[in-house]
PyMOL Python script that loads the backbone (N, CA, C, O; Angstrom):
from pymol import cmd

cmd.read_pdbstr("""\
ATOM      1  N   MET A   1     123.524  58.149 186.553  1.00  0.00           N
ATOM      2  CA  MET A   1     122.108  58.202 186.272  1.00  0.00           C
ATOM      3  C   MET A   1     121.458  59.133 187.293  1.00  0.00           C
ATOM      4  O   MET A   1     121.756  59.065 188.485  1.00  0.00           O
ATOM      5  N   THR A   2     120.579  59.993 186.820  1.00  0.00           N
ATOM      6  CA  THR A   2     119.891  60.944 187.675  1.00  0.00           C
ATOM      7  C   THR A   2     118.693  60.285 188.328  1.00  0.00           C
ATOM      8  O   THR A   2     117.989  59.490 187.704  1.00  0.00           O
ATOM      9  N   SER A   3     118.470  60.617 189.568  1.00  0.00           N
ATOM     10  CA  SER A   3     117.305  60.123 190.290  1.00  0.00           C
ATOM     11  C   SER A   3     116.269  61.230 190.365  1.00  0.00           C
ATOM     12  O   SER A   3     116.602  62.380 190.654  1.00  0.00           O
ATOM     13  N   VAL A   4     115.009  60.885 190.105  1.00  0.00           N
ATOM     14  CA  VAL A   4     113.919  61.855 190.123  1.00  0.00           C
ATOM     15  C   VAL A   4     112.872  61.381 191.119  1.00  0.00           C
ATOM     16  O   VAL A   4     112.523  60.201 191.158  1.00  0.00           O
ATOM     17  N   THR A   5     112.382  62.303 191.911  1.00  0.00           N
ATOM     18  CA  THR A   5     111.331  61.990 192.875  1.00  0.00           C
ATOM     19  C   THR A   5     110.113  62.832 192.555  1.00  0.00           C
ATOM     20  O   THR A   5     110.232  64.024 192.274  1.00  0.00           O
ATOM     21  N   PHE A   6     108.938  62.214 192.597  1.00  0.00           N
ATOM     22  CA  PHE A   6     107.710  62.980 192.414  1.00  0.00           C
ATOM     23  C   PHE A   6     106.613  62.371 193.267  1.00  0.00           C
ATOM     24  O   PHE A   6     106.689  61.210 193.667  1.00  0.00           O
ATOM     25  N   ARG A   7     105.597  63.167 193.539  1.00  0.00           N
ATOM     26  CA  ARG A   7     104.476  62.714 194.360  1.00  0.00           C
ATOM     27  C   ARG A   7     103.315  62.331 193.462  1.00  0.00           C
ATOM     28  O   ARG A   7     102.911  63.092 192.584  1.00  0.00           O
ATOM     29  N   CYS A   8     102.794  61.155 193.692  1.00  0.00           N
ATOM     30  CA  CYS A   8     101.638  60.672 192.924  1.00  0.00           C
ATOM     31  C   CYS A   8     100.359  60.963 193.686  1.00  0.00           C
ATOM     32  O   CYS A   8     100.278  60.755 194.897  1.00  0.00           O
ATOM     33  N   ASP A   9      99.365  61.447 192.960  1.00  0.00           N
ATOM     34  CA  ASP A   9      98.035  61.467 193.551  1.00  0.00           C
ATOM     35  C   ASP A   9      97.413  60.093 193.279  1.00  0.00           C
ATOM     36  O   ASP A   9      98.032  59.245 192.635  1.00  0.00           O
ATOM     37  N   ASP A  10      96.204  59.880 193.765  1.00  0.00           N
ATOM     38  CA  ASP A  10      95.578  58.562 193.619  1.00  0.00           C
ATOM     39  C   ASP A  10      95.389  58.175 192.154  1.00  0.00           C
ATOM     40  O   ASP A  10      95.594  57.018 191.787  1.00  0.00           O
ATOM     41  N   ALA A  11      95.001  59.135 191.319  1.00  0.00           N
ATOM     42  CA  ALA A  11      94.774  58.843 189.898  1.00  0.00           C
ATOM     43  C   ALA A  11      96.082  58.452 189.206  1.00  0.00           C
ATOM     44  O   ALA A  11      96.109  57.524 188.398  1.00  0.00           O
ATOM     45  N   THR A  12      97.157  59.161 189.527  1.00  0.00           N
ATOM     46  CA  THR A  12      98.453  58.854 188.923  1.00  0.00           C
ATOM     47  C   THR A  12      98.961  57.505 189.405  1.00  0.00           C
ATOM     48  O   THR A  12      99.541  56.738 188.636  1.00  0.00           O
ATOM     49  N   GLU A  13      98.741  57.226 190.667  1.00  0.00           N
ATOM     50  CA  GLU A  13      99.133  55.929 191.232  1.00  0.00           C
ATOM     51  C   GLU A  13      98.407  54.797 190.507  1.00  0.00           C
ATOM     52  O   GLU A  13      99.008  53.773 190.182  1.00  0.00           O
ATOM     53  N   ALA A  14      97.114  54.987 190.257  1.00  0.00           N
ATOM     54  CA  ALA A  14      96.332  53.971 189.549  1.00  0.00           C
ATOM     55  C   ALA A  14      96.839  53.802 188.113  1.00  0.00           C
ATOM     56  O   ALA A  14      96.928  52.681 187.613  1.00  0.00           O
ATOM     57  N   LEU A  15      97.169  54.914 187.457  1.00  0.00           N
ATOM     58  CA  LEU A  15      97.719  54.830 186.096  1.00  0.00           C
ATOM     59  C   LEU A  15      99.051  54.088 186.086  1.00  0.00           C
ATOM     60  O   LEU A  15      99.302  53.253 185.217  1.00  0.00           O
ATOM     61  N   LEU A  16      99.881  54.396 187.040  1.00  0.00           N
ATOM     62  CA  LEU A  16     101.179  53.736 187.135  1.00  0.00           C
ATOM     63  C   LEU A  16     100.995  52.231 187.318  1.00  0.00           C
ATOM     64  O   LEU A  16     101.684  51.430 186.684  1.00  0.00           O
ATOM     65  N   ASP A  17     100.066  51.859 188.185  1.00  0.00           N
ATOM     66  CA  ASP A  17      99.785  50.437 188.401  1.00  0.00           C
ATOM     67  C   ASP A  17      99.255  49.775 187.136  1.00  0.00           C
ATOM     68  O   ASP A  17      99.610  48.636 186.832  1.00  0.00           O
ATOM     69  N   SER A  18      98.405  50.487 186.397  1.00  0.00           N
ATOM     70  CA  SER A  18      97.826  49.895 185.188  1.00  0.00           C
ATOM     71  C   SER A  18      98.853  49.773 184.060  1.00  0.00           C
ATOM     72  O   SER A  18      98.722  48.908 183.194  1.00  0.00           O
ATOM     73  N   LEU A  19      99.865  50.628 184.067  1.00  0.00           N
ATOM     74  CA  LEU A  19     100.898  50.576 183.032  1.00  0.00           C
ATOM     75  C   LEU A  19     101.981  49.540 183.317  1.00  0.00           C
ATOM     76  O   LEU A  19     102.679  49.099 182.404  1.00  0.00           O
ATOM     77  N   ALA A  20     102.119  49.158 184.569  1.00  0.00           N
ATOM     78  CA  ALA A  20     103.197  48.258 184.962  1.00  0.00           C
ATOM     79  C   ALA A  20     102.985  46.861 184.390  1.00  0.00           C
ATOM     80  O   ALA A  20     101.876  46.327 184.395  1.00  0.00           O
ATOM     81  N   ARG A  21     104.068  46.290 183.902  1.00  0.00           N
ATOM     82  CA  ARG A  21     104.053  44.899 183.451  1.00  0.00           C
ATOM     83  C   ARG A  21     104.368  44.009 184.645  1.00  0.00           C
ATOM     84  O   ARG A  21     104.931  44.473 185.637  1.00  0.00           O
ATOM     85  N   ASP A  22     104.011  42.745 184.553  1.00  0.00           N
ATOM     86  CA  ASP A  22     104.280  41.816 185.652  1.00  0.00           C
ATOM     87  C   ASP A  22     105.767  41.810 185.991  1.00  0.00           C
ATOM     88  O   ASP A  22     106.617  41.614 185.122  1.00  0.00           O
ATOM     89  N   GLY A  23     106.060  42.026 187.254  1.00  0.00           N
ATOM     90  CA  GLY A  23     107.427  41.993 187.729  1.00  0.00           C
ATOM     91  C   GLY A  23     108.255  43.226 187.397  1.00  0.00           C
ATOM     92  O   GLY A  23     109.447  43.268 187.703  1.00  0.00           O
ATOM     93  N   GLU A  24     107.649  44.223 186.781  1.00  0.00           N
ATOM     94  CA  GLU A  24     108.380  45.427 186.388  1.00  0.00           C
ATOM     95  C   GLU A  24     108.445  46.400 187.566  1.00  0.00           C
ATOM     96  O   GLU A  24     107.455  46.613 188.266  1.00  0.00           O
ATOM     97  N   SER A  25     109.613  46.981 187.771  1.00  0.00           N
ATOM     98  CA  SER A  25     109.755  47.962 188.848  1.00  0.00           C
ATOM     99  C   SER A  25     109.063  49.261 188.453  1.00  0.00           C
ATOM    100  O   SER A  25     108.812  49.507 187.274  1.00  0.00           O
ATOM    101  N   ARG A  26     108.763  50.078 189.433  1.00  0.00           N
ATOM    102  CA  ARG A  26     108.149  51.381 189.144  1.00  0.00           C
ATOM    103  C   ARG A  26     109.075  52.232 188.284  1.00  0.00           C
ATOM    104  O   ARG A  26     108.625  52.926 187.372  1.00  0.00           O
ATOM    105  N   SER A  27     110.352  52.174 188.574  1.00  0.00           N
ATOM    106  CA  SER A  27     111.314  52.942 187.777  1.00  0.00           C
ATOM    107  C   SER A  27     111.269  52.513 186.316  1.00  0.00           C
ATOM    108  O   SER A  27     111.271  53.353 185.417  1.00  0.00           O
ATOM    109  N   ASP A  28     111.229  51.205 186.081  1.00  0.00           N
ATOM    110  CA  ASP A  28     111.172  50.707 184.707  1.00  0.00           C
ATOM    111  C   ASP A  28     109.861  51.099 184.030  1.00  0.00           C
ATOM    112  O   ASP A  28     109.850  51.429 182.844  1.00  0.00           O
ATOM    113  N   THR A  29     108.762  51.066 184.775  1.00  0.00           N
ATOM    114  CA  THR A  29     107.465  51.461 184.218  1.00  0.00           C
ATOM    115  C   THR A  29     107.483  52.928 183.821  1.00  0.00           C
ATOM    116  O   THR A  29     107.026  53.287 182.735  1.00  0.00           O
ATOM    117  N   ILE A  30     108.004  53.770 184.690  1.00  0.00           N
ATOM    118  CA  ILE A  30     108.069  55.208 184.404  1.00  0.00           C
ATOM    119  C   ILE A  30     109.010  55.470 183.231  1.00  0.00           C
ATOM    120  O   ILE A  30     108.697  56.271 182.350  1.00  0.00           O
ATOM    121  N   ARG A  31     110.155  54.801 183.217  1.00  0.00           N
ATOM    122  CA  ARG A  31     111.121  54.969 182.126  1.00  0.00           C
ATOM    123  C   ARG A  31     110.483  54.575 180.787  1.00  0.00           C
ATOM    124  O   ARG A  31     110.628  55.288 179.794  1.00  0.00           O
ATOM    125  N   ARG A  32     109.781  53.444 180.765  1.00  0.00           N
ATOM    126  CA  ARG A  32     109.122  52.984 179.543  1.00  0.00           C
ATOM    127  C   ARG A  32     108.024  53.951 179.116  1.00  0.00           C
ATOM    128  O   ARG A  32     107.866  54.231 177.927  1.00  0.00           O
ATOM    129  N   ALA A  33     107.261  54.465 180.089  1.00  0.00           N
ATOM    130  CA  ALA A  33     106.192  55.419 179.771  1.00  0.00           C
ATOM    131  C   ALA A  33     106.761  56.707 179.175  1.00  0.00           C
ATOM    132  O   ALA A  33     106.174  57.275 178.254  1.00  0.00           O
ATOM    133  N   LEU A  34     107.887  57.164 179.689  1.00  0.00           N
ATOM    134  CA  LEU A  34     108.526  58.363 179.136  1.00  0.00           C
ATOM    135  C   LEU A  34     109.004  58.122 177.703  1.00  0.00           C
ATOM    136  O   LEU A  34     108.835  58.979 176.835  1.00  0.00           O
ATOM    137  N   LEU A  35     109.597  56.963 177.462  1.00  0.00           N
ATOM    138  CA  LEU A  35     110.043  56.636 176.106  1.00  0.00           C
ATOM    139  C   LEU A  35     108.854  56.535 175.149  1.00  0.00           C
ATOM    140  O   LEU A  35     108.918  57.013 174.017  1.00  0.00           O
ATOM    141  N   ASP A  36     107.770  55.911 175.612  1.00  0.00           N
ATOM    142  CA  ASP A  36     106.556  55.816 174.786  1.00  0.00           C
ATOM    143  C   ASP A  36     106.001  57.198 174.475  1.00  0.00           C
ATOM    144  O   ASP A  36     105.583  57.464 173.348  1.00  0.00           O
ATOM    145  N   ALA A  37     105.994  58.077 175.468  1.00  0.00           N
ATOM    146  CA  ALA A  37     105.484  59.438 175.263  1.00  0.00           C
ATOM    147  C   ALA A  37     106.355  60.200 174.267  1.00  0.00           C
ATOM    148  O   ALA A  37     105.840  60.951 173.438  1.00  0.00           O
ATOM    149  N   ALA A  38     107.666  60.011 174.345  1.00  0.00           N
ATOM    150  CA  ALA A  38     108.571  60.681 173.405  1.00  0.00           C
ATOM    151  C   ALA A  38     108.346  60.172 171.983  1.00  0.00           C
ATOM    152  O   ALA A  38     108.331  60.960 171.037  1.00  0.00           O
ATOM    153  N   ARG A  39     108.170  58.856 171.829  1.00  0.00           N
ATOM    154  CA  ARG A  39     107.880  58.293 170.502  1.00  0.00           C
ATOM    155  C   ARG A  39     106.569  58.828 169.955  1.00  0.00           C
ATOM    156  O   ARG A  39     106.478  59.185 168.781  1.00  0.00           O
ATOM    157  N   LEU A  40     105.558  58.883 170.806  1.00  0.00           N
ATOM    158  CA  LEU A  40     104.252  59.389 170.384  1.00  0.00           C
ATOM    159  C   LEU A  40     104.354  60.845 169.939  1.00  0.00           C
ATOM    160  O   LEU A  40     103.777  61.222 168.920  1.00  0.00           O
ATOM    161  N   ARG A  41     105.077  61.657 170.688  1.00  0.00           N
ATOM    162  CA  ARG A  41     105.245  63.064 170.316  1.00  0.00           C
ATOM    163  C   ARG A  41     105.940  63.178 168.963  1.00  0.00           C
ATOM    164  O   ARG A  41     105.540  63.986 168.125  1.00  0.00           O
ATOM    165  N   ARG A  42     106.982  62.369 168.748  1.00  0.00           N
ATOM    166  CA  ARG A  42     107.700  62.413 167.467  1.00  0.00           C
ATOM    167  C   ARG A  42     106.771  62.008 166.322  1.00  0.00           C
ATOM    168  O   ARG A  42     106.791  62.631 165.260  1.00  0.00           O
ATOM    169  N   ARG A  43     105.960  60.970 166.528  1.00  0.00           N
ATOM    170  CA  ARG A  43     105.009  60.555 165.486  1.00  0.00           C
ATOM    171  C   ARG A  43     104.002  61.657 165.190  1.00  0.00           C
ATOM    172  O   ARG A  43     103.663  61.900 164.032  1.00  0.00           O
ATOM    173  N   GLU A  44     103.528  62.318 166.231  1.00  0.00           N
ATOM    174  CA  GLU A  44     102.579  63.421 166.032  1.00  0.00           C
ATOM    175  C   GLU A  44     103.231  64.556 165.246  1.00  0.00           C
ATOM    176  O   GLU A  44     102.596  65.163 164.384  1.00  0.00           O
ATOM    177  N   GLN A  45     104.501  64.841 165.546  1.00  0.00           N
ATOM    178  CA  GLN A  45     105.223  65.882 164.812  1.00  0.00           C
ATOM    179  C   GLN A  45     105.386  65.496 163.341  1.00  0.00           C
ATOM    180  O   GLN A  45     105.229  66.335 162.455  1.00  0.00           O
ATOM    181  N   MET A  46     105.701  64.227 163.086  1.00  0.00           N
ATOM    182  CA  MET A  46     105.861  63.779 161.699  1.00  0.00           C
ATOM    183  C   MET A  46     104.535  63.847 160.948  1.00  0.00           C
ATOM    184  O   MET A  46     104.498  64.227 159.778  1.00  0.00           O
ATOM    185  N   ARG A  47     103.440  63.477 161.627  1.00  0.00           N
ATOM    186  CA  ARG A  47     102.120  63.578 160.991  1.00  0.00           C
ATOM    187  C   ARG A  47     101.793  65.026 160.651  1.00  0.00           C
ATOM    188  O   ARG A  47     101.270  65.314 159.575  1.00  0.00           O
ATOM    189  N   ALA A  48     102.101  65.935 161.567  1.00  0.00           N
ATOM    190  CA  ALA A  48     101.838  67.358 161.320  1.00  0.00           C
ATOM    191  C   ALA A  48     102.674  67.861 160.146  1.00  0.00           C
ATOM    192  O   ALA A  48     102.181  68.624 159.315  1.00  0.00           O
ATOM    193  N   GLU A  49     103.939  67.438 160.073  1.00  0.00           N
ATOM    194  CA  GLU A  49     104.790  67.821 158.942  1.00  0.00           C
ATOM    195  C   GLU A  49     104.220  67.292 157.635  1.00  0.00           C
ATOM    196  O   GLU A  49     104.187  68.006 156.632  1.00  0.00           O
ATOM    197  N   ALA A  50     103.773  66.044 157.645  1.00  0.00           N
ATOM    198  CA  ALA A  50     103.214  65.442 156.430  1.00  0.00           C
ATOM    199  C   ALA A  50     101.958  66.178 155.993  1.00  0.00           C
ATOM    200  O   ALA A  50     101.767  66.436 154.805  1.00  0.00           O
ATOM    201  N   ARG A  51     101.096  66.519 156.956  1.00  0.00           N
ATOM    202  CA  ARG A  51      99.878  67.269 156.612  1.00  0.00           C
ATOM    203  C   ARG A  51     100.225  68.627 156.016  1.00  0.00           C
ATOM    204  O   ARG A  51      99.571  69.080 155.077  1.00  0.00           O
ATOM    205  N   ALA A  52     101.245  69.273 156.555  1.00  0.00           N
ATOM    206  CA  ALA A  52     101.650  70.580 156.032  1.00  0.00           C
ATOM    207  C   ALA A  52     102.210  70.449 154.617  1.00  0.00           C
ATOM    208  O   ALA A  52     101.958  71.303 153.766  1.00  0.00           O
ATOM    209  N   LEU A  53     102.968  69.384 154.366  1.00  0.00           N
ATOM    210  CA  LEU A  53     103.562  69.205 153.046  1.00  0.00           C
ATOM    211  C   LEU A  53     102.534  68.842 151.984  1.00  0.00           C
ATOM    212  O   LEU A  53     102.716  69.169 150.811  1.00  0.00           O
ATOM    213  N   VAL A  54     101.460  68.175 152.377  1.00  0.00           N
ATOM    214  CA  VAL A  54     100.410  67.813 151.421  1.00  0.00           C
ATOM    215  C   VAL A  54      99.843  69.058 150.757  1.00  0.00           C
ATOM    216  O   VAL A  54      99.496  69.033 149.576  1.00  0.00           O
ATOM    217  N   ASP A  55      99.748  70.129 151.502  1.00  0.00           N
ATOM    218  CA  ASP A  55      99.167  71.371 150.990  1.00  0.00           C
ATOM    219  C   ASP A  55     100.217  72.361 150.480  1.00  0.00           C
ATOM    220  O   ASP A  55      99.876  73.486 150.114  1.00  0.00           O
ATOM    221  N   ASP A  56     101.478  71.957 150.454  1.00  0.00           N
ATOM    222  CA  ASP A  56     102.557  72.856 150.040  1.00  0.00           C
ATOM    223  C   ASP A  56     102.795  72.700 148.538  1.00  0.00           C
ATOM    224  O   ASP A  56     103.434  71.744 148.099  1.00  0.00           O
ATOM    225  N   ALA A  57     102.282  73.639 147.763  1.00  0.00           N
ATOM    226  CA  ALA A  57     102.367  73.562 146.303  1.00  0.00           C
ATOM    227  C   ALA A  57     103.816  73.542 145.820  1.00  0.00           C
ATOM    228  O   ALA A  57     104.144  72.823 144.877  1.00  0.00           O
ATOM    229  N   ALA A  58     104.670  74.315 146.451  1.00  0.00           N
ATOM    230  CA  ALA A  58     106.076  74.362 146.037  1.00  0.00           C
ATOM    231  C   ALA A  58     106.756  73.016 146.269  1.00  0.00           C
ATOM    232  O   ALA A  58     107.530  72.555 145.430  1.00  0.00           O
ATOM    233  N   ASP A  59     106.468  72.386 147.404  1.00  0.00           N
ATOM    234  CA  ASP A  59     107.060  71.086 147.698  1.00  0.00           C
ATOM    235  C   ASP A  59     106.557  70.035 146.716  1.00  0.00           C
ATOM    236  O   ASP A  59     107.335  69.213 146.232  1.00  0.00           O
ATOM    237  N   LEU A  60     105.262  70.059 146.421  1.00  0.00           N
ATOM    238  CA  LEU A  60     104.706  69.108 145.456  1.00  0.00           C
ATOM    239  C   LEU A  60     105.335  69.300 144.079  1.00  0.00           C
ATOM    240  O   LEU A  60     105.657  68.321 143.405  1.00  0.00           O
ATOM    241  N   ALA A  61     105.510  70.533 143.660  1.00  0.00           N
ATOM    242  CA  ALA A  61     106.123  70.803 142.360  1.00  0.00           C
ATOM    243  C   ALA A  61     107.558  70.287 142.320  1.00  0.00           C
ATOM    244  O   ALA A  61     107.989  69.708 141.322  1.00  0.00           O
ATOM    245  N   GLU A  62     108.287  70.498 143.401  1.00  0.00           N
ATOM    246  CA  GLU A  62     109.666  70.015 143.451  1.00  0.00           C
ATOM    247  C   GLU A  62     109.711  68.495 143.410  1.00  0.00           C
ATOM    248  O   GLU A  62     110.549  67.918 142.717  1.00  0.00           O
ATOM    249  N   SER A  63     108.815  67.841 144.147  1.00  0.00           N
ATOM    250  CA  SER A  63     108.757  66.377 144.143  1.00  0.00           C
ATOM    251  C   SER A  63     108.464  65.848 142.748  1.00  0.00           C
ATOM    252  O   SER A  63     109.082  64.881 142.300  1.00  0.00           O
ATOM    253  N   ARG A  64     107.533  66.476 142.075  1.00  0.00           N
ATOM    254  CA  ARG A  64     107.192  66.049 140.709  1.00  0.00           C
ATOM    255  C   ARG A  64     108.370  66.261 139.756  1.00  0.00           C
ATOM    256  O   ARG A  64     108.626  65.430 138.884  1.00  0.00           O
ATOM    257  N   ALA A  65     109.074  67.357 139.924  1.00  0.00           N
ATOM    258  CA  ALA A  65     110.230  67.631 139.067  1.00  0.00           C
ATOM    259  C   ALA A  65     111.333  66.602 139.290  1.00  0.00           C
ATOM    260  O   ALA A  65     111.946  66.125 138.335  1.00  0.00           O
ATOM    261  N   VAL A  66     111.583  66.264 140.546  1.00  0.00           N
ATOM    262  CA  VAL A  66     112.606  65.259 140.858  1.00  0.00           C
ATOM    263  C   VAL A  66     112.199  63.918 140.264  1.00  0.00           C
ATOM    264  O   VAL A  66     113.017  63.222 139.662  1.00  0.00           O
ATOM    265  N   ARG A  67     110.934  63.563 140.437  1.00  0.00           N
ATOM    266  CA  ARG A  67     110.462  62.286 139.885  1.00  0.00           C
ATOM    267  C   ARG A  67     110.604  62.273 138.365  1.00  0.00           C
ATOM    268  O   ARG A  67     111.031  61.269 137.794  1.00  0.00           O
ATOM    269  N   ALA A  68     110.256  63.363 137.713  1.00  0.00           N
ATOM    270  CA  ALA A  68     110.391  63.442 136.256  1.00  0.00           C
ATOM    271  C   ALA A  68     111.854  63.281 135.840  1.00  0.00           C
ATOM    272  O   ALA A  68     112.146  62.644 134.828  1.00  0.00           O
ATOM    273  N   ASP A  69     112.762  63.853 136.613  1.00  0.00           N
ATOM    274  CA  ASP A  69     114.191  63.717 136.312  1.00  0.00           C
ATOM    275  C   ASP A  69     114.674  62.280 136.501  1.00  0.00           C
ATOM    276  O   ASP A  69     115.529  61.805 135.753  1.00  0.00           O
ATOM    277  N   LEU A  70     114.127  61.593 137.500  1.00  0.00           N
ATOM    278  CA  LEU A  70     114.603  60.250 137.828  1.00  0.00           C
ATOM    279  C   LEU A  70     113.890  59.143 137.058  1.00  0.00           C
ATOM    280  O   LEU A  70     114.431  58.044 136.938  1.00  0.00           O
ATOM    281  N   ASP A  71     112.701  59.399 136.537  1.00  0.00           N
ATOM    282  CA  ASP A  71     111.941  58.362 135.831  1.00  0.00           C
ATOM    283  C   ASP A  71     112.743  57.680 134.721  1.00  0.00           C
ATOM    284  O   ASP A  71     112.661  56.459 134.588  1.00  0.00           O
ATOM    285  N   PRO A  72     113.506  58.412 133.931  1.00  0.00           N
ATOM    286  CA  PRO A  72     114.265  57.735 132.865  1.00  0.00           C
ATOM    287  C   PRO A  72     115.322  56.758 133.396  1.00  0.00           C
ATOM    288  O   PRO A  72     115.801  55.903 132.650  1.00  0.00           O
ATOM    289  N   LEU A  73     115.681  56.874 134.656  1.00  0.00           N
ATOM    290  CA  LEU A  73     116.715  56.009 135.234  1.00  0.00           C
ATOM    291  C   LEU A  73     116.155  54.728 135.839  1.00  0.00           C
ATOM    292  O   LEU A  73     116.912  53.872 136.295  1.00  0.00           O
ATOM    293  N   ARG A  74     114.827  54.594 135.844  1.00  0.00           N
ATOM    294  CA  ARG A  74     114.214  53.406 136.451  1.00  0.00           C
ATOM    295  C   ARG A  74     114.598  52.148 135.694  1.00  0.00           C
ATOM    296  O   ARG A  74     114.778  52.171 134.476  1.00  0.00           O
ATOM    297  N   ALA A  75     114.721  51.063 136.420  1.00  0.00           N
ATOM    298  CA  ALA A  75     115.099  49.787 135.805  1.00  0.00           C
ATOM    299  C   ALA A  75     113.935  49.163 135.044  1.00  0.00           C
ATOM    300  O   ALA A  75     114.169  48.420 134.090  1.00  0.00           O
ATOM    301  N   TRP A  76     112.715  49.431 135.422  1.00  0.00           N
ATOM    302  CA  TRP A  76     111.546  48.882 134.725  1.00  0.00           C
ATOM    303  C   TRP A  76     110.412  49.839 134.723  1.00  0.00           C
ATOM    304  O   TRP A  76     109.350  49.537 134.178  1.00  0.00           O
TER     305      TRP A  76
END
""", "prot")
cmd.dss("prot")
cmd.show_as("cartoon", "prot")
cmd.util.cbc("prot")
cmd.orient("prot")
C-alpha cells in the first residue's frame, strides 16, 4: 500500500474533521472521501452521456428500431 503525505491548511483541516465519522482514522476518512469523489465523477460522466444521447437523433432512431424488432417477442 502506498503512503501519501500532504499538508492541510486550516480550511482543509476543518473539512477533514467534518467528514470524519466517530472513531474513524484520518486515513480512513481520506480514503472514503476519495472513493466518494470517484463515484460522484462517474455519476456526472454518466449524466453527461445521457444528456448527449437524448439529443442524438441517430441513437434515438436505432433505439426505436431495436424496440420495434423486439416488441413481437414480448411475453405480454
